[in-house]
C-alpha positions in Angstrom: 230.3 64.4 160.0 229.6 62.5 157.3 226.9 62.0 155.0 225.4 60.2 152.2 223.9 61.3 149.1 221.7 59.6 147.2 220.2 60.0 144.0 217.9 57.8 141.5 218.9 57.1 138.3 222.6 55.4 138.4 222.5 51.4 137.8 223.2 49.4 141.1 225.8 46.9 140.7 228.3 44.9 143.3 227.8 42.4 145.6 227.9 41.3 149.1 228.0 38.3 151.0 225.0 38.6 154.3 226.6 37.2 157.9 225.0 34.3 159.3 222.2 35.1 161.8 222.2 33.5 164.9 219.1 32.1 166.0 219.1 30.6 162.4 222.4 28.8 162.9 221.5 27.6 166.3 218.6 26.3 165.2 220.5 24.1 162.0 223.3 22.8 164.1 220.7 21.4 166.6 219.7 20.1 163.7 222.8 18.4 162.6 221.6 15.6 166.0 219.0 14.3 163.7 220.8 12.2 161.4 223.8 9.7 161.2 224.4 11.8 158.4 228.1 13.9 157.6 226.1 17.5 157.2 228.1 20.4 156.2 227.1 23.8 157.0 228.1 26.9 155.3 228.5 30.5 156.8 228.4 29.8 160.2 229.3 33.9 162.1 231.9 33.2 165.1 230.1 34.3 167.8 229.9 32.9 171.2 226.4 31.9 171.4 227.6 29.9 168.6 231.1 28.9 169.9 229.5 27.1 172.8 226.9 25.8 171.2 229.7 23.8 168.7 231.3 23.4 171.8 228.6 21.1 173.3 227.7 19.3 170.4 231.7 17.6 170.9 230.7 16.7 174.2 228.0 15.1 173.1 230.1 13.0 171.1 229.4 15.5 167.5 232.6 15.2 165.2 233.0 18.3 164.0 236.0 19.8 161.5 236.3 23.4 161.0 236.7 23.3 157.0 237.1 27.1 155.3 236.0 30.2 157.9 232.6 30.0 158.7 232.1 26.1 157.3 231.7 23.4 159.4 231.3 19.5 159.2 229.2 17.8 161.5 228.9 14.3 162.2 226.3 12.8 164.7 226.9 9.1 164.7 227.6 8.3 168.2 226.0 10.5 170.3 227.2 10.4 174.5 223.6 9.6 175.8 225.6 9.9 179.3 227.0 12.9 179.1 223.3 15.1 178.3 222.3 13.3 182.1 225.9 15.4 183.1 225.5 18.5 185.4 228.1 19.6 182.9 225.8 19.1 179.9 222.7 21.0 182.8 225.6 24.1 183.4 226.8 24.5 179.6 223.4 24.0 178.7 221.8 27.1 180.8 224.0 29.5 180.3 223.2 29.2 176.8 219.6 29.9 175.5 219.9 28.6 172.2 220.9 25.9 173.8 216.9 25.0 174.0 217.1 24.4 171.1 218.7 20.7 171.5 215.2 19.2 173.6 213.2 17.9 170.2 216.0 16.5 168.5 217.6 15.2 172.0 214.5 13.7 172.5 214.0 12.8 169.1 217.9 10.8 169.1 218.2 9.2 172.2 214.7 9.4 173.7 215.1 11.2 176.5 216.9 14.8 177.7 217.4 17.2 180.3 217.5 21.3 180.4 218.5 23.3 183.1 216.5 26.9 183.6 218.0 28.7 180.0 219.9 31.7 180.4 222.1 33.5 177.7 220.4 37.0 177.2 218.5 38.9 179.2 215.2 41.0 177.7 212.8 39.8 179.6 210.6 36.2 180.4 211.9 33.2 177.9 209.0 30.7 179.2 210.0 27.1 178.0 206.1 26.5 178.0 205.8 26.4 174.2 209.2 23.8 174.1 207.8 21.5 177.0 204.1 21.4 175.8 204.3 21.2 172.6 207.0 17.8 173.0 204.1 16.5 175.3 201.8 16.4 172.7 203.6 14.7 170.8 204.4 11.8 173.3 207.4 13.1 175.5 206.8 12.4 179.4 208.2 14.9 181.4 208.6 16.1 184.7 210.5 18.8 186.3 213.0 18.0 189.5 212.6 20.5 192.5 215.6 20.1 193.5 218.0 19.9 191.0 215.9 23.3 188.8 216.1 20.7 185.6 213.2 19.4 183.4 213.2 16.2 181.8 211.9 14.9 179.1 211.2 11.2 177.9 209.4 9.7 175.1 209.0 5.7 173.1 208.0 7.1 170.4 206.2 10.4 169.0 202.9 10.6 167.2 202.6 13.9 164.4 199.2 15.8 166.1 197.6 19.2 165.2 198.8 21.4 167.8 197.3 24.9 168.5 200.0 27.0 170.6 199.1 29.1 173.0 202.1 31.4 172.8 204.2 32.4 169.7 207.4 31.3 169.6 209.8 31.0 166.7 211.7 28.8 168.6 209.2 26.7 170.1 207.7 26.6 166.9 210.9 25.2 165.5 211.6 22.6 167.9 208.8 21.1 167.5 209.1 21.0 163.8 212.4 19.9 164.3 211.5 16.8 166.5 208.4 15.5 164.1 210.7 14.6 161.5 211.2 11.5 163.4 208.0 10.9 164.4 205.9 8.1 164.1 203.5 9.0 161.1 201.9 12.5 159.7 203.7 15.7 160.6 202.4 18.3 163.2 199.9 21.2 162.2 199.9 24.2 164.1 197.4 26.7 164.3 
């Protein structure tokens, strides 16, 4: 059996490049929808969830270029609003838990979005409540389509506000923060 012996008193040297983190890069990739300007993202891990989200962005009309391994350029200057209403978008989004992060940016850019029941990992109950309630508090109208098992959100104008989140949700908070960058007044405050 292999072992490591660690002794103190020796100077450490060298360098490492940490791998990009999936959950954080999914949020960053969704955030590219908030601007029409080019966004370059480095240290993007080459994993299935990331590739699937990049594919969804391409189908939404985002121009994507791989500049180098793990480095991509994104330009979201001409989004396809009809694709957001398509069954293909709903099915692809349902197979990728991180696609819930598209809600805020698409609502901000297009004034509407739809999401199916999110899939992805099987680690237990994964509520959308924080995302949906937070977006509603910012001014989004919410509609549940029982027949198609989808949630539809729309908004004419979004407004920042003070908000108490009933659940500690990293992605819910991030989604709400993304959309507040486009809100009409001050950013939202969270407790």
